[in-house]
N, C-alpha and C positions, 0 to 999 in steps of 0.2 A: 808643678798645676793644681794636682788633686788637692794638696796640703792648703795652697793659699786659695782654690773654693771652700774649702770647708771651715777652715780659718775666716772669712768674709759671710759667709752660711751663718755661722758663730755669732760674729759680731753684727750682723742686722738682728738675728734672736733678740742678741740681750740691746739692743740701739732703739729697737721699734717700741717696747715699752715706754721706755724715758721718752720719747720724741713728741707720742701720741702724746700722755700726760701735761707733758710742755705746752703742746699744740692746744688742748683741752682748758688748761688754764688760763691762755693765753684770750682767746674767744670766751669764755665767761669774764675774764677781768673787761674786755673789749664791750661786751653786751652792758654789763653790771656800769662802768662810762658814760654807756651810749644814752642810758635811758635817766627820766628826769620828770617829777611829780610831785606833788604837794601832798599830808594827808595829817594824820593824828596819829600817837602810839593808840594802840587799844589795848596791849598785853604783853608781860614781861614775863619770860621762862627762866627759871635756871636749874638744870639739871644738871648733878655730881653722879657720878658713875665710874666703876674699878675699871682701870685696866688689866686685863686678862695676862699681858706681858709685863706687869710689874705691882708691886705691892701699893702703886698708890692709885689715888682718885685725883680724877677728870671733873675739868668745868668746863659749861657749855651754858654761855649765855646768847640768850636770844630776844631781842624784840620785833615784835609784829603792827606792823601799821596798815591802816587801812587809808586809801588814800581819797581825793576828793571824787573818784569817780565810783568808786566804791568796789577798789582793787585791793585784794589783799596781800601785802611783801610781808614778808620775812627774811631779816638779816641777824647772824651770828656774828657778836663782836666780844669788845674785850670785857672783863669788868671797870675797868676807869669806865670806857661807853655807857655800857649799863647799867651803873651806877648816879651816871650823871642824868638818865630821862625817867623821866613822873609818867602813868600814863595820863592820856589827853594833851600830853605836849604836840606843837604842831611841829613838825617837819617838814622838810624842801629838799630833794634831791636836783641840783644843778646839773643837766648834762653836761660834761667834761670831765668833771668829780666822780672822785671815787666814792664821796663818804659826803652823809646825809649831812645837813644843816638844821637847827633847831632855830625854830624861829621864834622870837620873844615878844 
């Protein structure tokens, strides 16, 4: 009986962080999906940094938008998406969709 309780306790300690991470990621995804706005790209930044755990460098591509309501929105994207956007491009984020769209 004591062995079963200890095993259950160890499993709870191991799976709790995993469960919390999944729950937070799902909540963040739902929040992003529920948002809607229109705006324009005001800045782009590419950051290259070294990973402490390896000898490789990593890239972070970020787009900065200002909505028509003057709200600032920062979105991390892939290099392909980053290269597709130019400052002053107009954008629309439609509710229910995960990604924003360029308005031509």
